ROSE-4610 file (N, C-alpha, C; in Angstrom, 1 decimal, always signed):
// ROSE-4610
residu = [E/E/E/L/L/L/L/L/L/G/G/G/F/F/F/T/T/T/G/G/G/L/L/L/R/R/R/P/P/P/I/I/I/D/D/D/S/S/S/G/G/G/P/P/P/R/R/R/I/I/I/E/E/E/L/L/L/L/L/L/Y/Y/Y/G/G/G/I/I/I/H/H/H/P/P/P/D/D/D/Y/Y/Y/W/W/W/G/G/G/R/R/R/G/G/G/L/L/L/A/A/A/V/V/V/N/N/N/A/A/A/G/G/G/R/R/R/E/E/E/T/T/T/L/L/L/R/R/R/H/H/H/G/G/G/F/F/F/G/G/G/I/I/I/A/A/A/G/G/G/L/L/L/D/D/D/C/C/C/V/V/V/Y/Y/Y/A/A/A/E/E/E/M/M/M/D/D/D/I/I/I/P/P/P/N/N/N/T/T/T/A/A/A/S/S/S/A/A/A/R/R/R/V/V/V/A/A/A/E/E/E/K/K/K/I/I/I/G/G/G/M/M/M/E/E/E]
num = [1/1/1/2/2/2/3/3/3/4/4/4/5/5/5/6/6/6/7/7/7/8/8/8/9/9/9/10/10/10/11/11/11/12/12/12/13/13/13/14/14/14/15/15/15/16/16/16/17/17/17/18/18/18/19/19/19/20/20/20/21/21/21/22/22/22/23/23/23/24/24/24/25/25/25/26/26/26/27/27/27/28/28/28/29/29/29/30/30/30/31/31/31/32/32/32/33/33/33/34/34/34/35/35/35/36/36/36/37/37/37/38/38/38/39/39/39/40/40/40/41/41/41/42/42/42/43/43/43/44/44/44/45/45/45/46/46/46/47/47/47/48/48/48/49/49/49/50/50/50/51/51/51/52/52/52/53/53/53/54/54/54/55/55/55/56/56/56/57/57/57/58/58/58/59/59/59/60/60/60/61/61/61/62/62/62/63/63/63/64/64/64/65/65/65/66/66/66/67/67/67/68/68/68/69/69/69/70/70/70/71/71/71/72/72/72/73/73/73/74/74/74]
x = [-17.1/-16.6/-15.1/-14.9/-13.5/-12.7/-11.6/-10.8/-9.4/-9.1/-7.8/-7.5/-6.4/-5.9/-4.4/-3.9/-2.5/-2.3/-1.2/-1.0/+0.3/+0.6/+1.7/+1.3/+1.9/+1.6/+2.8/+2.8/+3.9/+3.8/+5.0/+5.1/+5.3/+4.4/+4.4/+4.4/+3.7/+3.7/+5.0/+6.0/+7.4/+7.7/+9.0/+9.4/+9.5/+9.5/+9.5/+8.2/+8.2/+7.0/+6.9/+5.7/+5.5/+4.6/+4.9/+4.1/+3.1/+1.8/+0.7/+0.1/-0.3/-1.0/-1.8/-2.9/-3.7/-4.7/-4.9/-5.8/-6.7/-8.0/-9.0/-8.5/-8.6/-8.2/-8.7/-9.9/-10.4/-9.6/-8.7/-7.9/-6.4/-6.0/-4.6/-4.1/-2.8/-2.1/-2.2/-2.8/-3.0/-2.0/-1.1/-0.1/-0.7/-1.8/-2.4/-1.7/-1.2/-0.4/+0.9/+1.5/+2.8/+2.6/+1.6/+1.4/+1.0/+0.1/-0.3/+0.9/+1.7/+2.8/+3.8/+4.1/+5.1/+4.6/+3.4/+2.9/+2.8/+2.6/+2.6/+4.0/+5.0/+6.4/+6.8/+6.4/+6.7/+6.2/+4.9/+4.4/+5.2/+5.5/+6.2/+7.5/+8.3/+9.7/+9.6/+8.7/+8.6/+7.9/+6.6/+5.7/+5.9/+5.9/+6.0/+7.4/+8.4/+9.8/+10.4/+9.9/+10.4/+11.8/+12.6/+14.0/+14.0/+13.0/+13.1/+11.6/+11.3/+10.0/+10.2/+9.5/+9.7/+8.4/+8.6/+7.5/+7.7/+6.7/+6.7/+5.7/+6.0/+5.0/+5.3/+4.3/+4.5/+5.4/+6.3/+7.2/+6.5/+5.4/+4.8/+4.1/+4.1/+3.4/+4.4/+4.7/+5.7/+5.2/+3.9/+3.4/+3.6/+3.4/+3.6/+5.1/+5.9/+7.4/+7.8/+7.2/+7.5/+7.1/+5.9/+5.5/+6.5/+7.0/+8.0/+9.3/+9.7/+10.9/+10.7/+9.5/+9.3/+9.3/+8.9/+8.9/+10.2/+11.2/+12.5/+12.9/+12.1/+12.4/+13.4/+14.2/+15.2/+14.9]
y = [-14.6/-13.7/-14.0/-14.2/-14.5/-13.2/-13.2/-12.0/-12.1/-13.4/-13.6/-15.0/-15.3/-16.6/-16.7/-17.9/-18.2/-19.7/-20.0/-21.3/-21.5/-22.7/-23.0/-23.7/-23.4/-24.0/-24.1/-25.1/-25.3/-24.1/-23.6/-22.6/-23.3/-22.9/-23.5/-25.0/-25.6/-27.1/-27.8/-27.0/-27.5/-27.8/-28.0/-28.4/-27.2/-25.9/-24.8/-24.5/-24.1/-23.9/-22.4/-21.9/-20.4/-20.3/-19.3/-18.8/-17.8/-18.1/-17.2/-16.6/-15.3/-14.7/-13.5/-13.3/-12.1/-11.8/-10.5/-10.1/-9.0/-9.1/-8.1/-6.7/-5.7/-4.4/-3.8/-4.2/-3.8/-4.3/-5.3/-5.9/-5.6/-4.8/-4.5/-3.8/-3.9/-3.2/-3.8/-5.0/-5.6/-6.8/-7.0/-8.1/-9.5/-9.5/-10.8/-11.6/-10.8/-11.5/-12.0/-11.2/-11.6/-12.9/-13.0/-14.2/-15.3/-15.1/-16.2/-16.7/-15.8/-16.2/-17.0/-16.5/-17.1/-18.6/-18.8/-20.1/-21.0/-20.5/-21.3/-21.7/-20.9/-21.3/-22.3/-22.1/-23.1/-24.5/-24.5/-25.8/-26.3/-25.5/-25.9/-26.5/-25.8/-26.3/-27.4/-27.4/-28.4/-29.7/-29.6/-30.7/-31.2/-30.3/-30.7/-31.0/-30.6/-30.9/-30.2/-29.0/-28.3/-27.7/-27.6/-27.0/-25.5/-25.1/-23.7/-23.3/-22.1/-21.5/-20.2/-19.8/-18.6/-17.7/-16.4/-15.5/-14.5/-14.5/-13.6/-12.5/-11.3/-10.2/-9.2/-8.4/-7.3/-6.2/-5.6/-4.6/-3.5/-3.0/-1.9/-2.3/-3.6/-4.1/-4.1/-3.0/-2.8/-3.4/-3.4/-4.0/-5.5/-6.1/-7.6/-7.9/-7.1/-7.3/-7.1/-6.1/-6.0/-7.2/-7.8/-9.0/-10.1/-10.3/-11.3/-11.1/-9.8/-9.5/-9.8/-9.4/-9.6/-11.0/-11.9/-13.3/-14.1/-13.3/-13.8/-14.2/-13.9/-14.2/-13.2/-13.7/-12.8/-12.6]
z = [+9.5/+8.5/+8.2/+7.0/+6.5/+6.5/+7.2/+7.2/+6.5/+6.1/+5.4/+5.1/+4.6/+4.3/+4.4/+4.5/+4.4/+4.0/+3.4/+2.9/+2.2/+1.7/+0.9/-0.3/-1.5/-2.7/-3.6/-4.5/-5.5/-6.5/-6.9/-7.9/-9.2/-10.1/-11.5/-11.5/-10.6/-10.5/-10.4/-9.9/-9.7/-8.3/-8.0/-6.7/-5.7/-6.3/-5.4/-4.7/-3.4/-2.6/-2.3/-2.4/-2.2/-1.0/-0.2/+1.0/+0.4/+0.8/+0.4/+1.7/+1.6/+2.7/+2.2/+2.7/+2.4/+3.5/+3.8/+4.8/+4.3/+4.6/+4.2/+4.7/+3.8/+4.2/+5.6/+5.9/+7.2/+8.4/+8.2/+9.3/+9.1/+8.2/+8.0/+9.2/+9.4/+10.5/+11.9/+12.0/+13.3/+13.5/+12.6/+12.8/+12.4/+11.8/+11.5/+10.4/+9.3/+8.3/+8.8/+9.7/+10.3/+11.1/+11.9/+12.7/+11.9/+10.9/+10.0/+9.2/+8.6/+7.8/+8.6/+9.9/+10.7/+11.1/+11.4/+11.7/+10.5/+9.4/+8.1/+7.8/+8.0/+7.8/+8.8/+10.1/+11.1/+10.7/+10.2/+9.7/+8.5/+7.6/+6.4/+6.7/+7.5/+7.8/+8.9/+9.8/+10.8/+10.4/+10.3/+10.0/+8.6/+7.6/+6.2/+5.8/+6.6/+6.3/+5.1/+4.8/+3.6/+4.0/+2.9/+3.1/+2.7/+1.9/+1.4/+1.0/+1.3/+1.0/+0.4/-0.7/-1.4/-1.1/-1.3/-1.3/-2.5/-3.3/-4.5/-4.3/-4.7/-4.6/-5.7/-6.0/-6.9/-6.2/-7.0/-6.5/-5.7/-6.2/-5.4/-4.1/-3.8/-2.6/-1.4/-1.0/+0.1/+1.4/+1.7/+2.9/+3.0/+1.8/+1.8/+1.9/+1.4/+1.5/+3.0/+3.7/+5.1/+5.9/+5.6/+6.3/+6.1/+4.9/+4.6/+5.4/+5.4/+6.2/+7.7/+8.2/+9.7/+10.1/+9.1/+9.5/+9.1/+8.8/+8.6/+7.2/+6.2/+4.8/+4.2/+3.3/+2.7/+1.2]
């Protein structure tokens, strides 16, 4: 059973890289997005050698914004 996803992708085919994450609602509130996002950033900055990663979300999506804050994004 797929319960979520995480990854990195270019924004608008340009040099900026975006962090993606999503968790099935049945699994919300368990810290899975925080853990997945944190490990994805670790990979991006470490193995992939990225200098900067962005996260974009809809303004009403406060849960996603909290995940980004918890993993150290500004």
